[in-house]
N, C-alpha and C positions, 0 to 999 in steps of 0.2 A: 672483688671489694668486700663481699659478704664474709668470706673466710677470715679476712683480716679483721673485720669488725668483731667476729666471734673470738678471735685470739685476744683482741684488746679487752673484751669483756671478761674473758677468763683470767687475764693478767690482773685486772682491777680487783677481781674477786679474791685472788690468792696472794696478792703482793704484801698483804698484812698477815702477821702470824695468826691473828684471830680468825682468818679465813680458813686456816688449816685445823683449827681446834674446835671440837664439838663438845658442848656441855651436855652431859647426860645424867640420867638417874634410873631408878627401878620402880615399877608399879608395886605399891604396898597395899592398895585397897581398890576394889572394883564394885561399882553399883550398876544398876540398869542403864543409867544415863551419863554417869561420870566415872572417872577413876583418879586415884590419888597417886602422885609420883614423889618419892623421896629422893633427896639429893639435888634438886633443881632450884631450891628456894633462892640461893644467893645470886644465881645468874638469870633468874626468870623475871619477866616483866608482864604486867597485865596485857593480854592481847597477843602475846607471843604464840607462835605456832610450833607444835612439837610433832615429831614423827616417830613411828614405831613399826616394826615388822610383824606381820601375822602370816599364817599359812596361805592366806589369800592375797598376799602382797603388802606393800607399804601403805600404812594408814596414817592419818594426821588428826590433830585436834587443836583446841585453843585453850590457853591457860585463863581460867576465869576467877581463880582465887589463889592467894599465896599466904602461907602461914610459915612460922619459923622453921618447921621441920619438913614441910612438903608443899606441893603445888597441886591444886585441883584442876583437872583437864576435862573439858567437854568435847567428845569426839565429833568430827564432821560427819561420820557415818551414822546410820540409825541406831547402832549398838556399839558398845565399847570394843568388843571383839579382841580382848586382851586378857592376860592372866597375871597372877602374882609373879614378881621377879622379872617381868618383861622389861627389856631395855628401852628407854625413851630418850630422845635427843631433842634439844632445843634448836629450832631453826630461825629464831628471831621473829621480828614483826613481819606480817604478811605484806608483800609488795604487789600492788596493782599498777601495771605500766601500760595504760591505754595508748593506742596509736591511731594514726589517720585511717588505717585500713580496717579498723574494727567495725565501721558502719556496714550494716547488712549482715552482721554475725549474731549468733546466739551463744551465750556463755552461761556457766553456772555461777554460784555465789563466790567461788574462788577464781573466777575469770578464766576457767578452762573451757575450751570450745565444746559445744554440744551438737553442732549442726553437721558434722562430718564434712566440713569444707576446708580441712587442712588446719595446720597450726596457726595460731595468732602471732602476728609480728609485733613484738613489744616495742613500745615507744622509748625514747631516749631518756626522758625525765623520770627519775625514780622517786622523787620527793613527793610527799603527800601535800596536795594544795592547801594553802592556808585559807581559813575563813576570813573574808574581808572585814576589817574593823568597821564598826557602825558608821563612823564619820568619813570613811574612805569609799563607802559604797556609792554607786550612782543613784540618782533619784529615779523612782518609778513613775514615769509620766507618758510613756509611749504606748497607746492602745493598739490592739490588733483584732482582726476578725477571725473567729473560729469557724464560721460557715454554718453554725448551728443557730437557728433563728431565736429560739427561746433563751439561749445563753446570751447572744449578742444584744438582745433587746433589754432583758431584765437584769442580767448580771455580767455586763461587759468586762473584759479582762485587759490587763496591761502586761507588757514584757517584764518578767521578774516577779510576777505575782504568785502567791501560793493559795491555791483554791482546793477546798475539800468537797467531795461528792458523798453525801450522807444518804445511805439507803440500807434497807433490809436485803435479805437474800432474794434473788430472782426478780428484781425490779428493773433491771436493765442498766446497771451502772457500768459493767464492762463494755457494753455496746456504746454507751455515751463516751466512755474514755477513749475508745477507738475512733469515734467520730471527731473528738477533740484532737487526738494525735495525728489525724489526717490533715490538719490545717496547713495551709501553704506558707504560714508566717515564719516557720522555723527552719534553721539550717540543719539541725541534728535533733533526733528524738531518741531518748533513752527510756526504755520500758523495763520496769521491775515487776515481775509476777511472783508474788510471795504467797505460798500456801495454796496455789491454784491446783485444781484437779488436773492430773497429767493428761487426761483425754482432751482437755480443752486448750492446751497450750498451742498445739499445732493449728487448730482451728482459729484461734485468736490471731496468731501471727500471719497465717497465710490467707485466711478468708476475711476476717474482720479488719485487720490492718491493710492487707493488700500488698501487692508486689511493689507498687510505686512508693508507698510510705515505708515499707520494710527496707528499701534500698538505702535510706538515710537513718535507719534505726539500729541501735544496739540494744538487744534484749538480754536481760539477766533473769534467769529462771530458777526458782527453788520451789518444787512442787510440795503438795501437802504430805506426801509420804517420806520426805527427807527429814533429816534431824532438825531439832530446834536451832542448832548452831548455823546450819546452812540457811534456814529461813531468817535467822537474825542477821546474818552477814550479807545477804543479797541486797537489801536497800543501801548499805554502806558501799558495796561494790558499784552499784548503779550511780550513787552520788559521786563517787570518785571519777567515774567515766564522764559524768555530766560536767564536773568541775574541770576536767582536762579540756573538753571542747569549749567550755566557757572561757577559760584562760587563753584559748587560741583565738578568741574573738567571736565565736559563734553565738547565735541566739538558740538556746537549747530548751527543749521541752522535756521535762522529766515526768513520766507517768508511773505512779506507784499504786499497785493493786494487790493487797490492800494494807493500810496502816494498822488495821485491827489485827490481822494475822501476824504482823510484826510484833505487836504488843503481846500476843499470845506466846510467841517464841521467846520474847524477853522475859515474860513471866515464868515460862518453863525453865529457862536457864537460871534465873535468879532464885527460884524456889529450890532448885537442885543444889545451890550453894548454901542453903539454910537461911536465906533472907525471909523475914516474916512478911505476910501480906498486910496491907493497910486499907485497901478499898476493893471490895468484891473479889478478893483473891489476888489482886495485883500488888506486888511489892513496890516500895517507894522508888526504886531505881528505874522502873518503867517510865515514870513521869519525869525523870531527869534525862533519860536517854532519848525520848521522843523530841524534845526541843533541841537537843544537840544535833540531831540529824536534820530536822526541818529548817533550822536557822542557817544551815549551809546552803540552802537554795535561796534564790533571790537575785538581785542585781549584783554584778561583779564590781571590782574596783574600776576607777576611771580608766578608760581605754580598753577595757575587757568586754566580754559579752555578758550574758545573763542566763540564769536558770529559772525558767517558769515551771513551777511544780503543780501538778494536778494529781491529787491522790484520792483514793476511795476510802471511805470509812464505813465498815460493815457494822451497823448498829444491831446489837443482839436483841432479838425480840422486838424490833422496831422501836426500841427505847433510845431516843435521841439524847438522853441525859445520862447515859451510862458513863463511867469514869473516863474511858478512853476517848469517846466522842466529845465529852465536855472539855477534856484537857486539850485535845487537838484543835477544837473550835477556837480556843483562845489564842492559839499560835498562828493560825492561818489569816489570810487577808480576805477571806470570804468563804461562803459555803453555799452549795447547791443541794437542796433537799429533794430526793425522789420519793414520791408518795405512792404507796401501794394501791390506794383507791383510784388514783389516776391511771395507773397501769392496768387495773382491772377493767377500766372503761375503754382500753385499747388505744390510749393516747400516749405515744412515745415521741421523744423522750418524756418520761413521766415526771417532769420538773414541776414542783409547786412554786410558782413565782412569788406567792405571798410569804413563804417561809425562807426563800433564798435571798442572799444578799452578797454584793461585792463591795468591799470597803473602798475600792479604787474606782468604782463606777463614775463618780463625779469627774474624774480625770479622763474618762473615755467618752462620756456623753457630751454632746453640744447642749446648749441651753434648751433648744426646742426638743431634742430627744429626751432630756431629763423630764421636761414637763409632760411629754407624751407618755413616757414610761410610768410616771407616777399616776397619771390619769388612767392608764390601762389597769394598774394595780387596784386603784380605787373601784373601778368598774367591776373587776373580777371579784373583789371582796364583797361588794354589794350583791352580786349574783350568787355567790356561795353562801353568804349569810342568810339569804332568804329562800334557799333551796327547799327547806322543809315546809315553809309557809306556802310556797307555790305548789308543792306536791299535795298539800291538804286542800287545795282549791281556794285558799283565802286571798289569793292575789287577784286584784282587779286592775286591768289595764286602764291607764289614764289617771290613776290616783297619785302616782309618783313618776314624774318624767324621767328622773335619773334611773330608776329601776326599770322603766319601760325600755330605755336605751340599752341597759345592761342585758336585759332578756333578749333583745334583738341581736346585739353585737357580740356578746361573750361566746356563744357557741361557734360563731364564725371565726372569732379570734383563736379559739381552741383548735379549730380545723386548720387554720393557717400555721399554727405553731407545731403541728404534727409533722414529723420528719423522720425518715428512715435512713439506713446506711446506703440504700440504693438511690435515694433522692439526690438531686444536684445540690451542691453547697450554695449557700446564700451569700451573695456579694454585698447586697444592701438589704438587710432584714426589715428595716422600717419601710422601704419602698415596696418590698414583697408583701408586707402586711397590708399596706394601703391598697395595693393592687387587688389583693384577695378580697378585702372588704368591699371595694368598689364593684368587683365582679358579682358579688352576692347581694348587692343592693337592689331592692325591689323598686319598680316604678311607683310613682306617687299614687296612681290610681289603684294599686294593689295593696297599699299599706293601710287597709281598713280592717 
C-alpha cells in the first residue's frame, strides 16, 4: 500500500507542466547574511524557498525582499556559502505536513528530524491551517489545573489562553515552563526552543520534561548558533504543528521559549533588508509579525480543539517595559512575573503574585476562591510594604491586627507555594495551602 501511495504523490506532483519547470536565476550580490538573485523577480513570492548547490551539498534560503530586477534571499545556514553567478532555483512556499506519528519527535525549524529516530511520516493535508475568524472561535471558559500551586491560586488558566512568563536570565523560567508542560490536562504538547544553548536542549527534553511528557510532545529546536532565519521560522513551524493537532480536536499546549529571541531574529532579518529601526533598534515589522504569530493561538473554531500558548519573555536587564515585553503584554491574556529577588531567597517558582495577572482568572475561580486569592494578595502586599519598617525595628506587635496576621501567615504561605520539579503536582492547591497553614499553626498557649 505504501509504494502505491508514493506513486500517487509522485503523479500529483508532476501531472501539471509547472511541476516539471523550475524557475531560476543567478547570484549577483553576496553579503555576510544575505545574497541577491537576479532573474527570479517575476516568479518569486515573499516567503518562497530557494535552493542552490555548493561544494558541501544543496543549501536553501528564503526570499525576504523582491525588487524589479532581483530578489533578496536570507540563507537558512549560518552563512551564505555561495558566489557570484551561482544558479538558484525557486522551490515555492515551504510545506509543513504534520502527521499523527510526529508526537515524541524532535525536529528543526524546517520540520526535518533531529533525533535520529528515522524519517518523519508526512500527513495528508498540505494546506496551511486558517486562523479562525473572531466570531467563529469558541469562547474561552473551561479552566484547567497546571499542578503548580502558585499559578493555580493566583493566576489560574483556561484552555485556549495565552500567557506570558516575564523574567530576566537565570530566574527559572525554563523550569517553570517545563512544569507547566507536564500538566495532565493536554492531549498534545508542542515545544519551540528558539535561540537556546545547544548544551541545554537535551537536558530540557530528557530531564526537565521527562519521558512521560516527551511521549506526547513535538519539539521544534533552533539553537542560538543557527541562522536568524532558522530562529525566525521555528515558532511558525511549531504553530503549524499545533494548529494541525488543534484542528484534529486535541487540546494542545504550545510552549515557546523565548519570544524575545524570536524578536531578535526578526530584527536581524529585517535590518538585513534595509528596514530602519523605530524602537531600541527594532524595526516596525517586528511589532506586526509578533501579533500575527500569537493571534494564531487560542480557541479553535466550533467543533475543533484549542491551542493554549505559554511563552517566555526574556526581559533585557530586568526591564519589564522594553519594547518587546510591552508589545507582547498587550497581546496576551495574562502575564506571570518572575522576580530575581524572590529567586535569590531560594523560593521557586520565583513568581511575584502581586505583579502577575490572569485576565481569565474570574472564569477559573469560584466566588470563594476569588475572595481568598484577593485576601492573600492583600496580606502579601501588606507584608512586603512594611518589610523595611520591620527590619528597622519600628514594628510593634499588637498595634495593627492586619499586619500581625500578615507577619505570622505570609512566611508560611511562601513556604507552601515553594515547589520543585521533583515535588508532586498539586490537585487542589487551595486545600494544600489550607492544610499547610493548619500544620504550622501554633497552639493558643504558645501565641504569646
